[in-house]
N, C-alpha and C positions, 0 to 999 in steps of 0.2 A: 383190071387195071392195077396196078402194084403201086403200094404207098411204101415209100421210101424212109426205115425209121428216123432217119436221122431229119428229114422234115415234119414228120409228125411228130416229134418231141418238139423239135423247135415250135410247132404253132400250140403245141400244150401250152408252152414255159411262155409263149406272150402271151398267152390267153390268157392266164395265172397270173401275169404282170399286171395285165389289162385289170382284171378284177381287186387287184390288191390294190392298186391304185385310185380305182372311182372308190373304193371304199373309204378309204383313208382321205380324198380330198371333198371333207366336208366345208361346206357354204358355211358360214356364223349364222345362228339365228337370228330370224328376221326381230326390228324392231320394234318396240311396242307403238304404238299410233300415238299415245301420248307424248313421247320422246320425240317424234317427227312433227307433231302440230304445236308442241314448245315452246314459247314465246322468252317466257320470264324466266330467270334462275337466281337461289339463294346461295350463295357457296361457304362451305366451311370446310376447314381444314384442322386436322384433329393429326396426333401422335400415338406411336403406340411401340410395344416394348418388343414385339415381333409380328411377323406376316399373320395376318387376323384367319385365327384356325376357321371362321364359321361365315356364313355367307352375308352376315352383317356386321360390320365393325363397331359399332356404337360401342356393344359388350365390352370389348377390349381397347376402346379407344380412349387417351387417359386426358389430352389437354390441349386445346389451341395451342398452331402452329404458325406465327406469325407470318415467316418465313415463305411458307409454303402455301400461305394462303393468298400473299401477294404475288406470288407466281403462277398460280392456278385464274386469280384475277386475270392478270396479266395476259395469260393465254387465251380465256375464254371473250376479252377482248378483240385477240386480236384475231381471233378468229370472227367476232362479231355476230353468230346468228342469235346469241339469248342477251336479250335486257338484263345485266344485274340486279338486283333489286337489295335493298336494304331489310325488306320486312318478310321476314318468311313464309306470313300468312298470305300473301298476295300471290309468291313464285308458282309459277308452272309446275318447276321440276328442284331440287336441291341437291345439289353437285358436291359431295366428301370426299374431300383428299384425304386418305390416310397414308404416315408416314412413318415407315422404321428405317436402322439403322443394318444392314447385316454387319457379324464383327467377323476378323480373325480371330484365331483360335487363340493370339495374345492379348485379342483384346482391344485390338483399334478397327475402325471404321472403315471397312474398306469398300460399303455405296450405299449409298439411302436408297432408298425403294421406297416406289410413290403407286398406292392403287385409288383410281378411279372409282367411286361408286355413286350412282344415281336412282333418287328417292325418288318418289311423286311429293308436290309442293303440298304449301296449305300450313305444314306443321314441321319442326323438328323432326329428325327420325330417330324413334328409340329402335330399345333390342330387340323390336317386337316385328319391327319393317323388316318388308320384305323388298331387295333394290328391282328396281328395273330393268338393270344395267350394272354390271363391273365390268371390271377392267382388266389386267393379266396383270398378276400379281411381280412375275418371275419376268418381266418384259422391260421394265422401264427402272433405270434407276442413272445416279448421278454418281460418278464416279471422284473421287478428294471432299466432298461437302453434301451438304445440304441447299437448296431443295433443286429439285429436279420435278416436281409438281404441273410442269406446263406440259412435259411429255405425254403422259394417258391422258392428254384433252386433245390432243394428237391424234391419237388411238379413236376416241370418241367421234371427235369431230370426221373423220374419213367415214366413218361407218353411219354416221347423223346425214349427212351430205349424200352420201351415196344412196342410203332408202329415201332421203324427200326425193332426187333425182329422178328412182325409180317410180315414187307416184306418181308422179305428175302427166 
């Protein structure tokens, strides 16, 4: 039996494409059970001068951002999964949205960026706290003004709802 070189080369190329495609199609890491089981959340919004460089934004966040806080609360209420509570000590989770502005080289704001961090409840996160989950800092933003804090909640809600459905 003779092997056709063109067919053999095509088969090898397709095999390589298959292996490359499967190597890069990563599923997001499973959410911690603490997030899936949570029923209450304390909400916090802060601003930063730039995208947080560390895994924990608390060392870089400067002050409370009322507009982002309102957008965060609105999105969490619309989702309906968590009861928003006012006392952090009674919260299962702490959701912190950090907002910063990307600037044009002439100093004008191009887009506001919003990244969501989810921490274990019971106390406010400190600089030493490790987030249970954090959103994609490049994915969300609102052009022409602030705040787009509700968008990261949509990203988070899809993952939580999918994990809760899988655990049933």
